[in-house]
Steps between C-alpha positions, in 0.01 A plus 500: 500500500623429856813307578463196725617542857778302667237320709310391186822383333594296808153343512517408129837326543377316810190364323708403197712267717191282553459462120173695499406615146590858416139587409386396848782697662405809297136470614599460866751787507284727282737560207506407132625151401766666284635676809541167680661340194745789461596497869568125503673497163880474477502625142768756399211730406455551874846439648716683240491874428627654178712742701682214672618365162565844350217484244267770634508771235351752743798472738866564430604364837497139615462384862880475529541859374249627758682320781831651381347849487385473861842374606683787327263755651565361849876534435458874438468528122288789377181430306636681192814285495296182531262617225793562262650162582181311411389739222168590662337819626564625853129463590532128426777471758292703747209261447704202619707657779223713656205293633282808549548606138418147382179494703396841364568392141298180542203689644515752216515221243198327655306828504580561133398145417158546665431843350615461141461129419169322445457141622499383137832674430651358819386148408635537146843610624513218755420245227766644269755486782408137574545387138825698463644335812388155386666548160829612656508208743433258213792650307718453810397132517329539841155407371377226273320553173146638523218248499332434169141618478235235456322498163168683481200291599255417222130455565520134398769439762292671768195289410714187518628601846141549619402156369793342683397678819135394468621141462663530845860547390723703735653833400849349528413226249339752262812717516717197424289398198464848347852628575386814683578606855267412785411865559403555132284185497328595825428854384379394154260235632353720774454793258333288233290288738454659845284206610814281496663706774609285792268530797603504864580149611442535874186612678493775758484243781810322368691830475405586858621154600836567332534829685410348838742209446777740408428713808523185709857451378458239226780511241445568130606143419236349729235736362586395144460134591170567678336707225678346200636820346822693450683724745414803288127428541531476879711816512253688278211436739680521835730799443207717387331451838545789745447265795780276374733799468430585866561138603829497309615811685410338833696186409805710410478684833487168687806376313688818589401474865 
């Protein structure tokens, strides 16, 4: 799994300022929707590390301890003296005060990870680490209580949802009546009755008209009024166009000039 680049992260944050849906942003940038959600989230699960609060059981040293170790080493303390002071091994001190040693250790760890761990084992450990961190942050009061799972869908409920949908009722109204989330209702209805899947609202000619209007400089607000749809619909069709991407770059260059 590749990490997103700084350029992709900057593009995601820029598109988010225009209130474009995260799913559309993920499709434009070429990443998973979860990646976009995680990057834009201000949850402690992303901003807080267990080491920073002294709860990482793999590490004896906190960020403050590491900063103090580097300061003592710069003042002339030996690595053995620092190791005894913090009750760690000398190689631990070397890891933090010697950048070359740290780089070598990281490369060796990555090589071991690729050679001796299967993708399934790596995914299992990552999931365990995620749940362990979430539990600790909840105990610290940094996170709210976990969401309650929705009750299991019965076949009678699914049939009732399909009948509501055939009668022309919206997914939002069905979710309100049945007490399930919009995503669960949408998935249940489409799985049980694929013929009820929403079809594309706009023709190819209308989509091309949206793209040409956007290239001409028309704002999202004016496009919404013209075609009678939401900003997310306009963004979905226009941002996927390669020609529109080129036009956007040209407009940015003109603004810079």
